[in-house]
C-alpha positions in Angstrom: 59.4 -44.2 102.4 56.4 -44.8 100.3 54.6 -48.2 100.9 55.1 -49.3 97.3 58.9 -48.7 97.5 59.2 -50.3 100.9 57.3 -53.4 99.8 59.5 -53.5 96.6 62.6 -53.6 98.8 61.2 -56.3 101.0 60.1 -58.3 98.0 63.6 -58.2 96.6 65.1 -59.3 99.9 62.8 -62.3 100.0 63.4 -63.2 96.4 67.1 -63.1 96.7 67.4 -64.7 100.2 65.6 -67.9 99.2 67.1 -67.7 95.7 70.6 -67.7 97.3 69.7 -70.8 99.3 68.5 -72.7 96.2 71.7 -71.7 94.4 73.9 -72.7 97.3 72.3 -76.1 97.5 72.9 -76.5 93.7 76.5 -75.3 93.9 77.2 -77.8 96.7 76.1 -80.9 94.7 79.4 -81.5 92.9 81.4 -81.3 96.1 79.3 -82.9 98.8 76.2 -84.3 97.0 72.5 -83.7 97.5 71.6 -86.3 100.2 69.5 -85.4 103.2 72.7 -85.3 105.4 73.9 -82.3 103.3 70.6 -80.5 102.5 69.2 -80.5 106.0 72.2 -79.0 107.7 72.6 -76.4 104.9 69.0 -75.3 105.3 69.4 -75.3 109.0 72.5 -73.1 108.9 70.7 -70.8 106.5 67.6 -70.5 108.8 69.9 -69.9 111.9 71.7 -67.1 110.1 68.3 -65.7 109.0 67.0 -65.8 112.6 70.1 -64.0 113.9 69.6 -61.4 111.2 66.0 -60.8 112.3 67.3 -60.3 115.9 70.1 -58.0 114.8 67.7 -56.0 112.6 65.3 -55.5 115.5 68.1 -53.7 117.5 68.8 -51.1 114.8 67.5 -47.8 116.1 68.8 -45.2 113.6 69.7 -44.6 110.0 67.3 -47.3 108.8 67.7 -46.6 105.1 71.5 -46.4 105.3 71.9 -49.7 107.1 69.6 -51.6 104.7 71.4 -50.0 101.7 74.7 -51.1 103.0 73.5 -54.6 103.8 72.0 -55.0 100.3 75.3 -53.9 98.7 77.4 -56.3 100.7 74.8 -59.1 100.0 75.1 -58.4 96.3 78.9 -58.8 96.5 78.5 -62.1 98.4 76.0 -63.4 96.0 77.6 -62.3 92.8 81.1 -63.3 93.7 80.7 -65.9 96.5 78.1 -68.1 94.7 79.8 -68.0 91.4 80.9 -71.5 90.3 84.6 -70.7 90.2 84.5 -69.3 93.7 82.8 -72.3 95.2 85.2 -74.6 93.4 88.1 -72.6 94.8 86.8 -73.0 98.4 86.5 -76.7 98.1 89.9 -77.0 96.4 91.6 -75.2 99.3 90.6 -77.5 102.2 89.3 -80.9 103.1 85.6 -81.4 102.2 84.1 -80.9 105.6 86.2 -77.9 106.4 85.5 -76.4 103.0 81.8 -76.9 103.5 81.9 -75.1 106.9 84.0 -72.4 105.3 81.4 -71.9 102.6 78.6 -71.6 105.2 80.6 -69.2 107.4 81.9 -66.9 104.7 79.2 -66.9 102.0 75.8 -68.3 102.8 75.6 -67.5 106.5 76.6 -63.8 106.2 74.4 -63.4 103.2 71.3 -64.8 105.1 72.3 -62.7 108.2 72.4 -59.5 106.2 69.2 -60.0 104.3 67.4 -61.2 107.4 67.8 -57.7 108.9 65.8 -56.1 106.1 62.2 -56.7 107.3 62.6 -55.7 111.0 64.5 -52.6 110.0 62.1 -51.4 107.3 59.0 -52.0 109.4 60.2 -48.9 111.4 59.4 -46.9 108.3 55.9 -48.2 107.8 52.8 -46.2 108.7 50.3 -48.5 110.3 47.9 -48.3 113.2 49.1 -51.6 114.7 52.6 -53.1 114.9 51.1 -56.5 113.8 49.7 -54.9 110.7 53.2 -53.5 109.8 54.9 -56.8 110.4 52.3 -58.9 108.7 52.4 -56.8 105.5 56.2 -56.8 105.4 56.4 -60.6 105.9 53.7 -61.1 103.2 55.8 -59.4 100.6 59.0 -61.0 101.8 57.6 -64.5 101.7 55.9 -63.9 98.4 59.3 -62.9 97.1 60.8 -66.1 98.5 58.2 -68.2 96.8 58.7 -66.6 93.4 62.5 -66.6 93.8 62.7 -70.3 94.5 60.3 -71.1 91.5 61.6 -68.7 88.9 65.3 -69.3 89.5 65.2 -73.1 89.8 62.6 -73.8 87.1 63.2 -70.8 84.9 66.6 -69.3 84.7 68.7 -72.3 85.7 66.8 -74.5 83.2 67.0 -72.0 80.4 70.5 -70.4 80.8 72.4 -72.2 83.6 73.2 -71.5 87.2 75.3 -68.5 86.4 72.3 -66.6 85.2 70.5 -67.1 88.5 73.5 -65.9 90.4 73.9 -62.8 88.3 70.2 -61.9 88.3 70.0 -62.1 92.1 73.2 -60.0 92.5 71.9 -57.3 90.2 68.5 -57.3 91.9 70.3 -56.6 95.2 72.2 -53.8 93.6 68.9 -52.4 92.4 67.5 -52.7 95.9 70.4 -50.9 97.5 69.9 -48.0 95.0 66.2 -47.8 95.6 66.3 -47.9 99.4 68.5 -44.8 99.6 69.4 -42.7 96.5 73.2 -43.2 96.2 75.7 -40.4 96.4 78.7 -40.3 94.2 80.9 -42.6 96.3 78.1 -45.1 97.0 77.0 -45.1 93.4 80.5 -45.9 92.3 80.6 -48.8 94.8 77.3 -50.2 93.4 78.7 -50.0 89.9 81.8 -51.8 90.9 79.8 -54.5 92.7 77.5 -54.9 89.6 80.6 -55.1 87.3 82.2 -57.8 89.5 79.0 -59.9 89.4 78.8 -59.5 85.6 82.4 -60.3 84.9 82.6 -63.3 87.3 79.4 -64.9 86.2 79.6 -64.3 82.5 82.9 -66.2 82.7 80.9 -69.1 84.1 78.9 -69.3 80.9 81.6 -71.6 79.5 80.8 -74.1 82.3 78.4 -76.8 81.3 76.4 -76.5 84.5 72.7 -77.0 84.4 70.0 -76.9 87.1 70.9 -80.6 87.9 74.7 -81.1 87.5 78.1 -79.8 86.4 79.4 -81.4 83.2 82.8 -81.4 81.7 84.5 -83.1 78.7 88.2 -83.3 79.1 91.2 -85.2 77.5 92.6 -87.8 79.9 95.8 -89.8 79.9 95.4 -93.5 79.4 98.1 -95.7 78.0 95.6 -98.4 76.9 93.4 -96.0 75.0 93.9 -93.8 71.9 93.3 -90.1 72.6 90.7 -90.7 75.2 88.3 -88.1 76.6 86.2 -88.3 79.7 82.6 -87.2 80.4 82.4 -86.0 84.0 79.3 -85.4 86.0 79.7 -83.4 89.2 83.5 -83.7 89.0 83.3 -87.5 88.8 84.2 -89.4 85.6 80.9 -91.0 84.4 82.2 -92.3 81.1 85.1 -92.4 78.6 85.6 -92.9 74.9 88.6 -92.8 72.6 89.4 -92.4 68.9 90.2 -96.1 68.1 88.2 -98.2 65.8 86.0 -99.6 67.3 86.1 -97.1 70.2 87.1 -98.2 73.7 85.0 -97.1 76.6 85.1 -96.9 80.4 85.9 -100.2 82.0 82.4 -100.7 83.5 80.7 -99.9 80.2 82.9 -102.4 78.4 82.0 -104.9 81.1 78.2 -104.4 80.8 78.4 -104.4 77.0 80.2 -107.7 77.2 77.4 -109.1 79.5 74.6 -108.0 77.2 76.2 -108.6 73.8 78.5 -111.6 74.5 77.4 -113.5 77.6 73.7 -113.1 77.1 73.9 -112.7 73.2 71.2 -110.0 73.2 70.0 -109.0 69.8 66.7 -107.2 68.9 66.0 -106.7 72.6 64.6 -103.7 74.5 67.0 -102.2 77.0 66.1 -99.5 79.5 69.0 -97.4 80.8 68.4 -95.3 84.0 70.9 -92.5 84.0 72.3 -91.4 80.6 75.9 -90.8 81.6 77.7 -90.4 78.3 75.3 -92.6 76.3 78.2 -95.0 75.6 76.4 -98.2 76.4 74.6 -98.1 73.1 77.3 -96.2 71.1 77.5 -97.6 67.6 75.5 -100.6 68.8 72.5 -101.0 66.4 71.5 -104.6 67.3 69.3 -103.7 70.3 66.8 -100.9 71.1 67.9 -98.6 73.9 65.8 -96.2 75.9 67.7 -93.7 78.2 66.0 -92.0 81.1 67.6 -88.9 82.7 66.2 -86.0 84.6 68.4 -83.4 82.9 67.2 -82.4 79.4 70.5 -80.8 78.6 72.7 -83.9 79.0 71.9 -85.2 75.5 73.1 -82.0 73.7 76.3 -81.9 75.8 77.0 -85.5 75.1 76.3 -85.3 71.4 78.2 -82.1 70.7 81.2 -82.4 73.1 81.6 -86.0 74.0 80.4 -88.5 71.4 80.5 -85.9 68.6 77.7 -87.7 66.9 74.0 -88.4 67.6 73.2 -90.9 70.4 72.0 -94.4 69.5 68.6 -94.9 71.0 65.7 -93.0 72.5 66.1 -90.3 75.2 63.3 -89.5 77.6 63.6 -86.7 80.1 62.2 -87.8 83.5 62.7 -89.2 86.9 64.1 -92.7 86.8 62.0 -94.2 89.6 58.8 -92.5 88.4 59.3 -93.8 84.8 59.9 -97.4 85.9 56.8 -97.2 88.2 54.5 -95.8 85.5 55.8 -97.5 82.4 53.5 -100.1 80.7 56.4 -101.5 78.7 58.5 -104.5 79.7 62.2 -104.7 79.0 64.7 -107.5 78.4 67.3 -105.6 80.4 67.2 -102.7 82.8 70.6 -101.0 83.4 70.8 -98.8 86.5 73.6 -96.3 86.0 72.6 -93.4 88.3 75.4 -93.7 90.9 78.0 -91.4 89.4 79.9 -90.9 92.7 79.6 -91.7 96.4 78.5 -88.1 97.1 75.8 -88.2 94.4 73.6 -91.1 95.5 69.9 -90.6 94.9 68.4 -91.8 98.1 65.1 -92.9 96.5 67.1 -95.3 94.1 68.7 -97.5 96.8 65.6 -98.8 98.5 64.0 -102.2 98.3 60.8 -100.6 96.9 62.8 -99.2 93.9 64.5 -102.5 93.1 61.1 -104.3 93.3 59.7 -101.7 90.8 62.6 -102.5 88.4 61.9 -106.2 88.7 58.2 -105.7 87.8 59.3 -103.9 84.6 61.4 -106.8 83.4 60.3 -109.5 80.9 60.6 -113.1 81.9 64.2 -114.1 81.5 65.3 -110.4 81.6 68.3 -109.1 83.6 69.0 -106.2 85.8 72.5 -104.7 85.6 73.5 -102.1 88.2 76.7 -100.1 88.2 77.4 -99.2 91.9 80.2 -97.1 93.4 81.4 -99.0 96.5 84.6 -99.8 98.4 86.7 -102.3 96.6 86.4 -104.9 99.4 82.7 -104.4 100.0 83.5 -104.1 103.7 81.6 -100.9 104.5 78.1 -101.0 106.0 76.8 -99.1 102.9 78.2 -101.7 100.5 76.8 -104.6 102.5 73.4 -103.1 103.1 73.0 -101.9 99.5 73.8 -105.3 98.1 71.5 -107.0 100.7 68.7 -104.6 99.7 69.1 -105.5 96.0 69.1 -109.2 96.8 66.0 -108.8 99.0 64.1 -107.9 95.8 65.9 -110.3 93.3 67.4 -113.1 95.3 71.1 -114.0 94.8 72.9 -111.7 92.3 76.3 -111.8 90.7 78.6 -109.2 92.2 81.7 -108.2 90.2 84.2 -105.7 91.7 86.2 -104.2 88.8 89.0 -102.7 90.9 89.4 -104.9 94.0 92.5 -103.1 95.3 91.0 -99.6 94.9 89.4 -97.8 97.9 86.4 -97.0 95.6 85.5 -99.1 92.7 82.8 -99.7 90.1 80.8 -102.8 91.2 78.6 -104.4 88.5 75.6 -106.3 89.9 73.7 -108.8 87.7 70.3 -110.1 88.8 67.6 -112.1 87.2 63.9 -111.8 88.2 63.4 -115.6 88.3 66.1 -116.1 90.9 64.8 -118.1 93.8 64.9 -116.4 97.2 65.0 -119.6 99.3 66.7 -119.4 102.7 70.4 -120.3 102.7 72.0 -123.0 104.9 75.6 -123.1 106.1 77.5 -126.3 105.4 79.1 -127.8 108.6 80.9 -131.1 109.2 78.1 -132.7 111.1 75.3 -131.9 108.6 77.0 -131.3 105.2 74.3 -131.2 102.4 76.7 -130.0 99.8 76.6 -133.2 97.7 72.8 -133.3 97.8 72.4 -129.6 96.9 75.0 -130.1 94.1 73.1 -133.0 92.7 69.8 -131.1 92.7 71.3 -128.1 90.9 71.1 -127.9 87.1 
């Protein structure tokens, strides 16, 4: 095999192996989230399968081209069909979440990494080099270069421009090309490669109808609600983020109605600046012209999806594409209200948006007399360690906050937290019979 052809094959292997890992992490987000407890094991399983592939490849002693061609063809099938959105959804619909996750690793991502990992050690047998270190180093160079470009171009290029389906399809077709290059196919093998490519095209072109971007899966669907007129939901990663109906004026999701009531009725906000972290369905400002709204969301596609499919009209307010924490940290503008609405589900909790440092940053961006509103997804009784610790973290930055559980009997509920930057953080005292200061404290209170 010529060096140029060999390094082309190795480059394709590296490009598609890390590309498959990036795609797998993205496909898992709607089902298990993107927290470190998900990404770290997934990367670990991928590397373990890759290491086992290296070891298996080192033991291949004959038919080097045939083995690599077969591995690339099977890998193309696993990538084109196994990483398609509908396939991943079907896996998680067939079993409990943890079992489905392990099934996905064992049947799709693990075998894919194992097969591709065999490529470099097998093909180094075909290299002409004076030293074995030279052969291995050059092969690893092209493989790692492919991995670098695969992770960058697929995540920042194709996923952003066309959607996740395009990255899956491109990777599968590259692997088909690699299989054809490593060993010129005969009639039977050529037919198999055509079938694999056709399956990848059909399955992934069907995914074009999915509103999945590099950041999230979106869906707008009709829902059944007796208290609403022809309502439709806006789902983010298979969790309802907002709702709207056809009544006049429209009705919205309960937590949105609650926060609109706080801002417009309880606080009587008018001609105020309101920052909303997390766009959701843009319903907080829908047909509400009395205040100035600025939405921050990391996904540039969410506005078009919301305007064309959900609201069916332009959004009210300004939309800025960016990271919520970075924007609050860098902004020189101060706001009368900051609404934190980034917690769409228990499995989609941005870890950097729950810390004391983040909440302190939001406090610095508030005007005197301003208010923080946070929509949290917690258990209805606030009994879990996560609920207690998150509320304690917010109050460590703001002092005592109002906490309103909207569905107290539900296992999981929207919890709206209202905080004011001028709240006093004085230590609390417990009233007891022997030293009861309740009357004095009451008299000193406004």
